[in-house]
KEKE-3310 file (N, C-alpha, C; in steps of 0.2 Angstrom, whole numbers, plus 5000, padded with zeros to 4 digits):
npx = (5245:5232:5226:5227:5219:5207:5204:5205:5194:5183:5184:5182:5168:5163:5165:5179:5193:5209:5220:5234:5236:5229:5236:5247:5244:5243:5257:5264:5259:5264:5277:5277:5275:5286:5293:5303:5317:5327:5330:5332:5326:5313:5310:5311:5300:5289:5289:5286:5273:5268:5270:5261:5249:5247:5242:5231:5223:5222:5213:5202:5199:5196:5185:5176:5175:5172:5159:5152:5155:5167:5172:5165:5168:5158:5146:5141:5129:5130:5122:5106:5090:5072:5062:5061:5074:5090:5106:5122:5136:5154:5162:5157:5152:5143:5133:5127:5122:5112:5104:5099:5092:5082:5075:5070:5056:5050:5050:5061:5076:5093:5108:5126:5141:5156:5169:5160:5156:5163:5156:5145:5150:5150:5144:5134:5128:5125:5114:5103:5090:5086:5097:5104:5114:5129:5131:5138:5155:5170:5174:5176:5168:5156:5147:5141:5136:5127:5119:5112:5106:5091:5085:5087:5102:5115:5128:5142:5155:5166:5172:5163:5158:5154:5137:5127:5114:5104:5102:5104:5094:5091:5101:5110:5119:5130:5139:5155:5155:5150:5140:5137:5120:5115:5105:5110:5112:5112:5109:5107:5095:5086:5075:5072:5079:5074:5061:5064:5068:5056:5049:5055:5058:5064:5071:5064:5064:5072:5089:5100:5107:5122:5137:5150:5164:5167:5175:5187:5194:5207:5204:5196:5205:5215:5209:5209:5223:5232:5229:5233:5246:5251:5248:5257:5270:5269:5271:5260:5254:5263:5267:5261:5252:5249:5238:5232:5223:5220:5208:5206:5203:5214:5224:5233:5230:5224:5235:5234:5223:5228:5239:5234:5227:5238:5245:5251:5243:5246:5247:5241:5230:5229:5218:5212:5203:5197:5203:5202:5191:5196:5198:5189:5179:5182:5185:5195:5196:5202:5214:5216:5204:5206:5202:5208:5208:5207:5197:5201:5195:5190:5201:5207:5208:5220:5226:5222:5229:5242:5242:5240:5251:5261:5257:5258:5272:5277:5273:5280:5292:5301:5306:5294:5299:5305:5295:5285:5279:5273:5271:5260:5255:5241:5239:5230:5225:5226:5224:5229:5243:5246:5245:5255:5266:5265:5267:5281:5286:5285:5295:5294:5300:5304:5292:5280:5274:5260:5249:5257:5271:5267:5265:5273:5284:5298:5315:5324:5316:5313:5325:5328:5318:5320:5334:5332:5321:5319:5308:5299:5293:5279:5281:5281:5270:5274:5288:5288:5281:5289:5301:5296:5292:5304)
npy = (4775:4773:4770:4783:4790:4785:4791:4804:4805:4803:4814:4824:4822:4827:4840:4845:4850:4850:4857:4855:4842:4836:4839:4832:4819:4818:4821:4811:4800:4803:4801:4787:4782:4784:4772:4770:4762:4764:4760:4769:4781:4776:4773:4785:4792:4784:4787:4800:4799:4794:4806:4815:4808:4809:4822:4820:4811:4821:4830:4822:4819:4832:4834:4824:4828:4840:4841:4831:4832:4829:4813:4804:4795:4781:4770:4756:4746:4729:4718:4714:4722:4720:4722:4729:4731:4739:4736:4744:4744:4747:4762:4775:4790:4800:4793:4786:4795:4801:4790:4788:4800:4798:4786:4790:4789:4779:4766:4758:4750:4755:4748:4747:4740:4732:4743:4754:4755:4765:4776:4777:4784:4798:4814:4820:4810:4799:4804:4801:4791:4779:4773:4759:4751:4741:4728:4712:4708:4711:4714:4701:4692:4694:4686:4676:4683:4693:4683:4679:4691:4699:4709:4724:4727:4739:4743:4753:4762:4751:4734:4723:4707:4693:4692:4680:4669:4669:4682:4691:4699:4708:4716:4731:4743:4758:4774:4771:4757:4743:4729:4716:4714:4719:4731:4748:4763:4778:4791:4794:4791:4782:4774:4761:4753:4755:4750:4737:4734:4735:4725:4714:4701:4706:4708:4696:4697:4705:4703:4697:4711:4717:4726:4737:4749:4763:4776:4784:4795:4808:4819:4815:4807:4816:4824:4818:4818:4822:4814:4801:4804:4806:4793:4785:4790:4787:4774:4766:4764:4754:4753:4757:4750:4749:4741:4736:4738:4732:4718:4701:4685:4676:4664:4665:4677:4676:4679:4692:4692:4684:4691:4703:4698:4694:4704:4713:4717:4730:4738:4748:4746:4753:4754:4752:4753:4738:4727:4727:4719:4707:4707:4716:4713:4707:4708:4720:4728:4742:4755:4764:4770:4773:4767:4751:4747:4756:4762:4770:4772:4772:4766:4777:4785:4784:4795:4802:4793:4796:4810:4809:4802:4811:4821:4815:4813:4827:4830:4822:4827:4821:4811:4804:4790:4788:4786:4774:4764:4752:4747:4737:4731:4725:4721:4723:4729:4743:4754:4751:4750:4762:4770:4764:4769:4782:4781:4778:4788:4798:4793:4783:4769:4752:4745:4732:4721:4711:4698:4692:4697:4710:4706:4714:4717:4713:4705:4716:4728:4724:4724:4737:4742:4736:4741:4755:4758:4748:4740:4724:4708:4700:4688:4674:4676:4676:4678:4690:4699:4699:4705:4718:4723:4724)
npz = (4714:4709:4722:4728:4719:4721:4735:4732:4723:4732:4740:4731:4727:4738:4737:4739:4732:4723:4713:4712:4715:4706:4695:4698:4695:4682:4679:4684:4677:4665:4668:4670:4658:4651:4653:4664:4671:4681:4698:4709:4704:4702:4715:4722:4715:4719:4732:4732:4727:4739:4747:4741:4743:4756:4756:4749:4757:4768:4761:4760:4773:4777:4769:4773:4788:4787:4782:4789:4803:4816:4820:4834:4850:4850:4854:4845:4839:4835:4832:4824:4823:4825:4810:4794:4782:4776:4769:4769:4760:4756:4753:4753:4760:4757:4749:4758:4767:4759:4756:4769:4771:4762:4767:4779:4791:4784:4790:4789:4794:4793:4790:4792:4783:4782:4777:4780:4793:4801:4798:4808:4818:4815:4818:4811:4803:4812:4818:4813:4818:4812:4808:4811:4816:4814:4802:4800:4793:4786:4768:4761:4766:4762:4753:4761:4771:4765:4760:4771:4775:4778:4768:4757:4748:4747:4737:4738:4729:4729:4731:4728:4726:4715:4714:4723:4718:4727:4732:4721:4716:4724:4727:4724:4715:4716:4712:4708:4707:4698:4692:4681:4675:4687:4696:4693:4702:4697:4700:4713:4717:4727:4727:4720:4729:4741:4738:4737:4749:4757:4751:4755:4768:4780:4797:4809:4822:4837:4839:4853:4861:4856:4858:4851:4852:4843:4833:4836:4831:4826:4833:4844:4851:4854:4862:4874:4876:4886:4897:4891:4889:4902:4907:4900:4904:4917:4916:4914:4902:4890:4877:4860:4847:4830:4821:4807:4791:4775:4774:4769:4761:4760:4767:4783:4787:4800:4808:4812:4821:4831:4835:4840:4851:4859:4863:4876:4891:4896:4885:4871:4857:4841:4827:4810:4794:4785:4790:4804:4808:4811:4824:4831:4839:4850:4868:4875:4886:4897:4901:4914:4911:4898:4882:4877:4865:4851:4838:4824:4811:4794:4780:4774:4785:4790:4790:4801:4811:4808:4812:4825:4830:4827:4835:4847:4847:4847:4860:4868:4865:4855:4840:4828:4826:4837:4847:4858:4848:4837:4821:4811:4797:4786:4770:4754:4742:4731:4739:4752:4749:4744:4756:4763:4756:4759:4773:4772:4765:4776:4783:4792:4802:4803:4801:4799:4787:4779:4774:4766:4755:4743:4725:4717:4725:4722:4724:4722:4725:4738:4745:4745:4753:4765:4768:4768:4776:4785:4784:4786:4782:4790:4803:4814:4827:4841:4840:4833:4841:4853:4847:4844:4856:4862)
capx = (5242:5225:5223:5226:5214:5201:5203:5203:5187:5178:5184:5179:5161:5160:5167:5185:5198:5216:5223:5240:5235:5226:5242:5253:5242:5246:5264:5266:5257:5269:5283:5277:5274:5293:5296:5309:5320:5331:5328:5332:5321:5306:5308:5310:5293:5284:5289:5282:5266:5266:5269:5255:5243:5246:5238:5224:5220:5220:5208:5196:5197:5193:5178:5171:5173:5168:5152:5148:5158:5172:5170:5165:5168:5151:5144:5138:5126:5132:5117:5101:5084:5067:5060:5063:5082:5094:5113:5126:5143:5158:5165:5155:5148:5137:5128:5123:5118:5106:5099:5096:5087:5076:5072:5067:5049:5047:5050:5067:5082:5099:5115:5132:5144:5163:5171:5155:5156:5165:5150:5141:5153:5150:5138:5128:5125:5122:5109:5097:5088:5085:5104:5103:5121:5133:5130:5143:5162:5174:5171:5177:5163:5149:5142:5137:5132:5122:5114:5108:5103:5084:5083:5090:5109:5118:5136:5144:5162:5169:5172:5158:5159:5149:5131:5123:5107:5099:5101:5105:5088:5090:5108:5111:5126:5130:5145:5160:5155:5145:5140:5132:5113:5113:5103:5114:5109:5116:5107:5106:5087:5086:5068:5072:5082:5068:5055:5066:5068:5049:5046:5059:5055:5067:5072:5058:5065:5078:5094:5102:5110:5130:5140:5157:5165:5172:5175:5193:5198:5212:5200:5194:5211:5219:5205:5212:5230:5235:5228:5237:5254:5252:5248:5264:5275:5268:5272:5254:5254:5270:5267:5255:5252:5244:5237:5226:5224:5214:5207:5206:5202:5220:5227:5239:5227:5223:5240:5232:5219:5233:5244:5230:5225:5244:5247:5250:5237:5248:5248:5235:5230:5225:5216:5209:5201:5192:5207:5200:5186:5200:5198:5187:5173:5186:5185:5201:5196:5205:5219:5213:5198:5207:5201:5215:5207:5205:5196:5201:5191:5192:5208:5210:5209:5228:5228:5221:5233:5248:5242:5240:5258:5265:5256:5262:5280:5278:5271:5286:5298:5305:5304:5290:5302:5307:5289:5284:5274:5274:5265:5259:5250:5239:5238:5226:5224:5230:5224:5234:5249:5247:5245:5262:5270:5264:5271:5288:5288:5286:5301:5293:5305:5303:5285:5279:5268:5258:5251:5263:5272:5264:5270:5278:5290:5303:5321:5328:5313:5313:5332:5328:5313:5324:5339:5331:5316:5318:5302:5300:5287:5277:5283:5278:5267:5277:5294:5287:5279:5295:5305:5293:5292:5311)
capy = (4780:4771:4771:4790:4792:4784:4795:4811:4805:4804:4821:4829:4821:4831:4847:4847:4848:4853:4858:4853:4835:4834:4840:4827:4813:4819:4821:4804:4795:4805:4798:4780:4781:4784:4766:4771:4756:4765:4759:4775:4785:4773:4774:4793:4794:4781:4791:4807:4797:4794:4813:4818:4804:4812:4828:4817:4809:4826:4832:4818:4820:4839:4834:4821:4831:4847:4839:4827:4833:4825:4807:4804:4789:4779:4763:4754:4739:4724:4713:4717:4723:4718:4726:4730:4733:4740:4736:4748:4742:4751:4767:4782:4793:4804:4789:4784:4801:4802:4784:4790:4805:4795:4781:4793:4788:4773:4760:4754:4751:4755:4745:4748:4734:4733:4750:4759:4755:4771:4781:4777:4789:4805:4817:4821:4803:4795:4808:4797:4786:4773:4771:4755:4748:4737:4720:4708:4710:4713:4712:4694:4688:4696:4681:4672:4688:4695:4678:4679:4697:4698:4715:4726:4728:4744:4743:4760:4763:4745:4728:4719:4700:4690:4690:4674:4669:4670:4690:4695:4703:4713:4720:4737:4747:4766:4776:4768:4750:4740:4722:4714:4712:4722:4737:4753:4769:4783:4798:4793:4791:4775:4771:4754:4750:4755:4746:4730:4732:4734:4719:4708:4699:4710:4703:4694:4699:4708:4698:4699:4716:4718:4733:4738:4756:4766:4783:4787:4799:4812:4824:4811:4804:4822:4827:4815:4817:4823:4807:4797:4806:4804:4785:4783:4793:4783:4767:4761:4762:4753:4753:4757:4746:4751:4735:4738:4738:4728:4711:4696:4678:4672:4661:4669:4683:4675:4682:4698:4691:4681:4696:4707:4694:4692:4711:4714:4722:4737:4742:4751:4745:4757:4750:4756:4749:4732:4722:4728:4714:4701:4707:4722:4712:4705:4712:4722:4732:4749:4757:4770:4773:4774:4760:4747:4746:4763:4761:4776:4773:4769:4765:4784:4788:4783:4802:4803:4789:4800:4816:4807:4800:4817:4825:4813:4814:4833:4831:4819:4830:4816:4810:4799:4784:4786:4784:4767:4763:4748:4747:4731:4732:4720:4724:4718:4732:4749:4759:4750:4751:4769:4771:4761:4774:4788:4780:4777:4795:4800:4790:4778:4764:4746:4743:4725:4720:4704:4692:4691:4703:4710:4702:4719:4718:4708:4705:4722:4732:4722:4726:4745:4744:4734:4745:4761:4759:4742:4736:4717:4704:4697:4681:4671:4681:4677:4681:4697:4703:4700:4710:4724:4725:4725)
capz = (4711:4709:4728:4729:4715:4725:4740:4729:4721:4737:4742:4725:4728:4744:4736:4740:4726:4724:4707:4712:4716:4699:4690:4699:4692:4675:4679:4686:4671:4660:4671:4669:4651:4648:4655:4668:4674:4686:4704:4713:4701:4704:4723:4723:4712:4724:4739:4730:4727:4747:4750:4738:4745:4762:4755:4746:4764:4771:4758:4761:4780:4777:4766:4778:4794:4786:4780:4794:4809:4818:4823:4841:4852:4849:4855:4840:4840:4830:4831:4821:4827:4821:4805:4786:4782:4770:4771:4764:4760:4752:4757:4751:4765:4753:4747:4765:4769:4754:4758:4776:4770:4759:4771:4785:4791:4781:4794:4787:4797:4789:4793:4788:4782:4780:4778:4781:4800:4804:4797:4813:4823:4812:4821:4806:4800:4817:4821:4810:4822:4809:4807:4817:4818:4809:4801:4796:4794:4780:4761:4759:4769:4760:4750:4766:4775:4761:4759:4777:4776:4775:4766:4751:4749:4742:4736:4735:4727:4727:4736:4727:4723:4711:4719:4724:4716:4732:4734:4716:4714:4730:4728:4720:4715:4714:4711:4703:4707:4694:4691:4675:4677:4693:4695:4695:4704:4695:4702:4720:4719:4730:4727:4719:4735:4746:4737:4738:4756:4759:4748:4758:4775:4786:4803:4812:4830:4839:4842:4859:4860:4857:4855:4850:4852:4837:4833:4840:4826:4829:4838:4850:4854:4856:4868:4881:4875:4893:4901:4888:4890:4909:4908:4897:4908:4924:4915:4914:4895:4889:4870:4856:4842:4825:4818:4803:4784:4771:4775:4763:4762:4760:4774:4785:4790:4807:4812:4815:4827:4836:4837:4844:4857:4862:4865:4883:4894:4897:4878:4867:4850:4837:4821:4805:4789:4787:4794:4811:4809:4813:4832:4834:4843:4856:4874:4877:4892:4897:4905:4918:4907:4891:4880:4875:4857:4848:4831:4821:4806:4787:4778:4773:4792:4792:4790:4808:4814:4807:4816:4832:4831:4826:4841:4853:4847:4849:4867:4871:4862:4851:4833:4828:4826:4844:4850:4859:4843:4832:4815:4808:4792:4782:4763:4749:4736:4730:4745:4757:4746:4744:4763:4765:4753:4763:4780:4770:4764:4783:4785:4798:4802:4806:4800:4797:4782:4778:4776:4762:4751:4736:4720:4714:4729:4721:4728:4722:4729:4745:4747:4745:4758:4771:4769:4769:4780:4790:4783:4786:4782:4796:4804:4819:4832:4847:4839:4831:4847:4857:4845:4845:4863:4864)
cpx = (5234:5222:5222:5221:5207:5199:5201:5196:5182:5178:5181:5171:5159:5163:5174:5190:5204:5219:5230:5241:5233:5232:5247:5251:5245:5254:5267:5264:5262:5276:5283:5277:5281:5297:5303:5311:5324:5328:5327:5327:5314:5305:5307:5302:5288:5284:5285:5275:5263:5265:5262:5249:5242:5241:5231:5220:5218:5213:5201:5194:5193:5186:5174:5170:5170:5161:5148:5151:5163:5170:5170:5165:5160:5151:5139:5135:5128:5128:5110:5095:5078:5065:5063:5070:5085:5101:5117:5133:5147:5162:5162:5150:5142:5131:5124:5119:5111:5101:5095:5091:5081:5072:5069:5059:5046:5048:5055:5073:5088:5105:5120:5136:5151:5166:5166:5154:5158:5160:5146:5143:5152:5143:5132:5125:5122:5116:5102:5095:5087:5092:5105:5109:5124:5131:5135:5150:5165:5171:5171:5172:5156:5145:5138:5133:5126:5117:5109:5104:5096:5081:5087:5097:5111:5125:5138:5152:5165:5168:5166:5161:5153:5143:5129:5117:5102:5098:5103:5100:5087:5096:5108:5118:5125:5137:5149:5159:5149:5145:5135:5125:5111:5111:5107:5110:5113:5115:5106:5098:5086:5080:5068:5074:5077:5063:5057:5066:5061:5047:5049:5056:5057:5068:5066:5058:5071:5083:5097:5107:5118:5132:5147:5158:5170:5172:5181:5197:5203:5209:5199:5200:5214:5215:5206:5219:5234:5235:5232:5244:5256:5253:5255:5269:5275:5269:5266:5253:5262:5271:5261:5257:5247:5243:5231:5228:5218:5214:5206:5204:5208:5222:5232:5236:5225:5229:5238:5228:5224:5237:5240:5228:5232:5247:5246:5246:5240:5250:5241:5236:5226:5224:5212:5208:5198:5196:5205:5195:5189:5199:5194:5180:5176:5185:5193:5202:5199:5210:5217:5209:5200:5207:5207:5214:5204:5204:5196:5197:5192:5199:5211:5211:5216:5230:5228:5227:5240:5248:5242:5248:5262:5263:5259:5269:5281:5277:5277:5292:5303:5302:5299:5292:5304:5301:5288:5278:5277:5269:5265:5253:5248:5237:5234:5226:5228:5230:5229:5241:5251:5248:5253:5267:5270:5268:5278:5290:5289:5292:5300:5297:5302:5296:5286:5273:5266:5251:5257:5265:5269:5269:5275:5284:5295:5310:5324:5324:5313:5320:5331:5324:5316:5329:5338:5326:5315:5311:5303:5293:5285:5280:5279:5276:5271:5284:5293:5285:5285:5300:5302:5292:5299:5313)
cpy = (4779:4772:4778:4793:4791:4789:4802:4811:4806:4811:4826:4828:4826:4838:4849:4845:4852:4852:4855:4845:4832:4834:4834:4820:4813:4818:4814:4799:4796:4801:4790:4778:4781:4777:4766:4764:4758:4765:4765:4780:4783:4775:4781:4794:4790:4784:4798:4805:4797:4801:4816:4814:4807:4818:4825:4815:4815:4830:4828:4818:4827:4838:4830:4825:4838:4846:4836:4828:4828:4818:4807:4797:4787:4772:4761:4746:4735:4718:4717:4717:4721:4724:4726:4733:4734:4739:4739:4746:4747:4756:4775:4785:4797:4799:4787:4789:4802:4796:4785:4794:4802:4789:4784:4792:4783:4766:4755:4755:4751:4752:4746:4741:4736:4740:4755:4760:4762:4777:4783:4782:4796:4808:4818:4815:4799:4798:4805:4791:4779:4770:4765:4752:4745:4730:4717:4711:4713:4711:4705:4690:4690:4691:4678:4677:4691:4690:4678:4685:4698:4705:4717:4727:4734:4744:4750:4759:4756:4739:4723:4712:4698:4689:4683:4674:4671:4678:4694:4700:4708:4717:4726:4740:4754:4768:4773:4760:4748:4732:4720:4712:4714:4729:4743:4759:4774:4790:4799:4794:4783:4772:4764:4750:4750:4750:4738:4728:4731:4727:4712:4707:4704:4705:4702:4697:4702:4702:4701:4705:4715:4724:4733:4746:4758:4773:4787:4790:4804:4817:4821:4809:4810:4825:4824:4814:4818:4817:4802:4798:4804:4797:4782:4785:4789:4776:4763:4759:4761:4754:4754:4753:4748:4745:4736:4737:4734:4721:4707:4689:4674:4669:4665:4675:4682:4677:4688:4698:4688:4687:4701:4704:4694:4699:4711:4719:4729:4741:4743:4749:4750:4753:4754:4751:4742:4726:4722:4722:4707:4701:4712:4720:4708:4710:4714:4726:4739:4750:4764:4774:4775:4767:4757:4746:4752:4762:4768:4777:4769:4769:4772:4788:4787:4790:4804:4800:4793:4806:4814:4805:4806:4821:4822:4814:4822:4834:4827:4822:4825:4815:4804:4792:4782:4785:4777:4765:4758:4747:4740:4731:4726:4724:4719:4722:4739:4754:4758:4751:4758:4772:4770:4766:4780:4787:4780:4785:4799:4797:4785:4771:4758:4744:4735:4725:4713:4704:4689:4697:4704:4708:4707:4720:4712:4709:4712:4727:4730:4724:4734:4746:4742:4739:4752:4763:4753:4739:4728:4714:4701:4690:4677:4676:4682:4680:4689:4702:4704:4705:4717:4727:4726:4721)
cpz = (4710:4716:4730:4725:4718:4730:4737:4726:4726:4739:4737:4726:4733:4743:4738:4735:4727:4717:4707:4712:4709:4694:4692:4696:4685:4674:4680:4680:4666:4662:4669:4662:4648:4650:4658:4672:4680:4693:4708:4711:4703:4711:4725:4720:4717:4730:4738:4730:4735:4749:4747:4741:4752:4762:4753:4752:4768:4768:4760:4769:4781:4775:4771:4785:4793:4785:4786:4801:4810:4821:4831:4844:4853:4850:4849:4841:4834:4829:4828:4826:4822:4816:4798:4787:4776:4773:4766:4766:4755:4756:4757:4756:4762:4751:4753:4767:4765:4756:4764:4776:4767:4762:4777:4785:4788:4784:4792:4791:4792:4793:4789:4788:4780:4782:4779:4788:4803:4804:4804:4819:4821:4815:4816:4802:4806:4821:4818:4815:4819:4806:4812:4820:4812:4809:4797:4797:4788:4774:4759:4761:4766:4757:4756:4770:4772:4760:4765:4779:4773:4772:4759:4754:4744:4742:4734:4734:4725:4732:4734:4724:4719:4715:4718:4721:4721:4734:4727:4714:4719:4731:4722:4720:4714:4714:4706:4703:4703:4694:4685:4678:4684:4692:4698:4696:4702:4698:4709:4722:4720:4730:4726:4725:4740:4745:4738:4745:4759:4757:4752:4765:4781:4791:4807:4820:4831:4841:4849:4858:4861:4855:4855:4851:4847:4838:4836:4834:4830:4835:4844:4854:4858:4862:4875:4880:4882:4897:4898:4889:4897:4910:4905:4902:4915:4922:4914:4907:4893:4881:4866:4850:4837:4821:4813:4795:4781:4774:4769:4766:4762:4767:4776:4789:4798:4811:4815:4821:4833:4839:4842:4851:4862:4865:4872:4886:4896:4890:4875:4860:4847:4830:4817:4799:4791:4790:4802:4813:4811:4821:4835:4838:4850:4862:4876:4884:4892:4902:4908:4914:4900:4887:4877:4867:4855:4840:4828:4815:4799:4785:4777:4780:4794:4793:4798:4812:4814:4811:4823:4834:4831:4833:4847:4853:4849:4857:4871:4869:4859:4844:4834:4829:4833:4849:4852:4854:4838:4827:4812:4803:4788:4775:4759:4742:4736:4735:4750:4755:4746:4751:4766:4762:4757:4770:4778:4769:4771:4786:4792:4797:4805:4806:4798:4793:4781:4775:4772:4758:4744:4731:4717:4719:4728:4725:4728:4726:4737:4749:4749:4752:4765:4773:4771:4775:4785:4790:4782:4785:4789:4797:4809:4824:4838:4845:4837:4837:4852:4854:4845:4852:4866:4870)
residu = (LEU:LYS:GLY:MET:ALA:ALA:TYR:VAL:ASP:HIS:ALA:VAL:ILE:LEU:GLY:VAL:GLU:ASP:ASP:ASP:ILE:SER:ALA:PHE:PHE:HIS:ASP:THR:LEU:ASP:PHE:LEU:ALA:ARG:ASP:VAL:SER:ASP:VAL:ASP:ALA:LEU:VAL:THR:ARG:ALA:LEU:LEU:VAL:GLY:GLU:LYS:ASN:LEU:ARG:ALA:MET:GLU:MET:LEU:ASP:GLN:ALA:ASN:THR:GLY:LYS:TYR:GLY:HIS:PRO:GLU:PRO:THR:GLN:VAL:ARG:VAL:THR:PRO:VAL:LYS:GLY:LYS:CYS:ILE:LEU:VAL:SER:GLY:HIS:ASP:LEU:LYS:ASP:LEU:GLU:GLU:LEU:LEU:LYS:GLN:THR:GLU:GLY:LYS:GLY:ILE:ASN:VAL:TYR:THR:HIS:GLY:GLU:MET:LEU:PRO:CYS:LEU:ALA:TYR:PRO:GLU:LEU:LYS:LYS:TYR:SER:HIS:LEU:ALA:GLY:ASN:TYR:GLY:GLY:ALA:TRP:GLN:ASP:GLN:ALA:LYS:GLU:PHE:ASP:ALA:PHE:PRO:GLY:ALA:ILE:LEU:MET:THR:THR:ASN:CYS:ILE:GLN:LYS:PRO:ARG:GLU:SER:TYR:LYS:ASN:ARG:ILE:PHE:THR:CYS:GLY:LEU:VAL:HIS:TRP:PRO:ASP:THR:VAL:HIS:ILE:SER:ASP:ARG:ASN:PHE:ALA:PRO:VAL:ILE:ASP:ALA:ALA:LEU:ALA:ALA:ASP:GLY:PHE:ALA:GLU:ASP:GLU:PRO:ALA:LYS:PHE:ILE:THR:ILE:GLY:PHE:GLY:ARG:ASN:ALA:VAL:MET:SER:VAL:ALA:ASP:LYS:VAL:ILE:GLU:ALA:VAL:LYS:ALA:GLY:LYS:ILE:ARG:ARG:PHE:PHE:LEU:ILE:GLY:GLY:CYS:ASP:GLY:ALA:LYS:SER:GLY:ARG:ASN:TYR:TYR:THR:ALA:LEU:ALA:ARG:ALA:VAL:PRO:ASP:ASP:CYS:VAL:ILE:MET:THR:LEU:ALA:CYS:GLY:LYS:TYR:ARG:PHE:ASN:LYS:LEU:GLU:PHE:GLY:ASP:ILE:ASP:GLY:ILE:PRO:ARG:LEU:LEU:ASP:ILE:GLY:GLN:CYS:ASN:ASP:ALA:TYR:SER:ALA:VAL:GLN:ILE:ALA:VAL:ALA:LEU:ALA:GLY:ALA:PHE:GLU:CYS:GLY:VAL:ASN:ASP:LEU:PRO:LEU:SER:ILE:VAL:LEU:SER:TRP:TYR:GLU:GLN:LYS:ALA:VAL:CYS:ILE:LEU:LEU:THR:LEU:LEU:HIS:LEU:ASN:LEU:GLN:GLY:MET:ARG:ILE:GLY:PRO:SER:LEU:PRO:ALA:PHE:VAL:GLY:PRO:ASN:VAL:LEU:ASN:VAL:LEU:VAL:ASP:LYS:PHE:GLY:LEU:THR:PRO:ILE:GLY:GLU:VAL:GLU:ALA:ASP:LEU:ALA:ALA:MET:LEU:GLY)
# end
């Protein structure tokens, strides 16, 4: 429910609301207040949360694409350029847009971090020439990355960790994220952030240019659907893997790097959320011009992944579970859990989740998930891959 609320909040910020979704929050909180212990009733309600979250993600997709256009395949620089700089982390596209407007013509380069990387594929955001690229990786590496970043840092929405002394005077928060003794911007007037960036050293020189490609939302993928379908029918694409979700510092997450590396050359990997940083700078090549790594976007862009799967199933005249598709998720917090519930609501079978099971998945819950949906924890890469390839 918390994950769904986060998506709805982002949509509302951009002017998209749904009274039915708002009513559902009240209804479900009432349900939980009754201290229900019946497993079947709880599973039914959890799947209903998954159903409503599909609508919540649709709202956010509508909000993002309606305001900023549909993501386009885009080459993104992942090494810095000379000059003053601001780093934007979190999830909120509106905050980034306002910062870009306020920094125009000031000689400041703006970089994305973490889940803000997909912003660089939206036409109405990437049009700003001073949106220079992406710096760093997922949220759990922020302390060392922010330490090394020679400019101001803006945290939007969430994913902040206790700031180090080295950058606590040049990190700012806005939206729902706060930290004690950190300046909070409540009105999107980013003058303090800009002043801090101008006062900082900035990057002294350009680093050697390196790029990755992002922006494979549903519109971009479906625009080449005929080519994809032809490649599958010709046996050139054997299977699709959706490998994504939340990243974290816990040991075992190198599984996702190893899995991506091990996926055969005749398979395509789709990815989303910050789990992508485990492998998104590796070189995967292409299959007849179709990139083997398709970055779909933020965690909420699971909506795009669902739409792609449904469209492919329609093209092949089969059910989604009959597609040559394997889903391997990494979870950390409520958004990833909410996405999992949505996928279960859609009756997607045989998914894998890791690096470990959430604490709330006890033996009884696990039995339900295994029996009804074939959901299994990740194991060893070689064995899992062999099972998925059949």
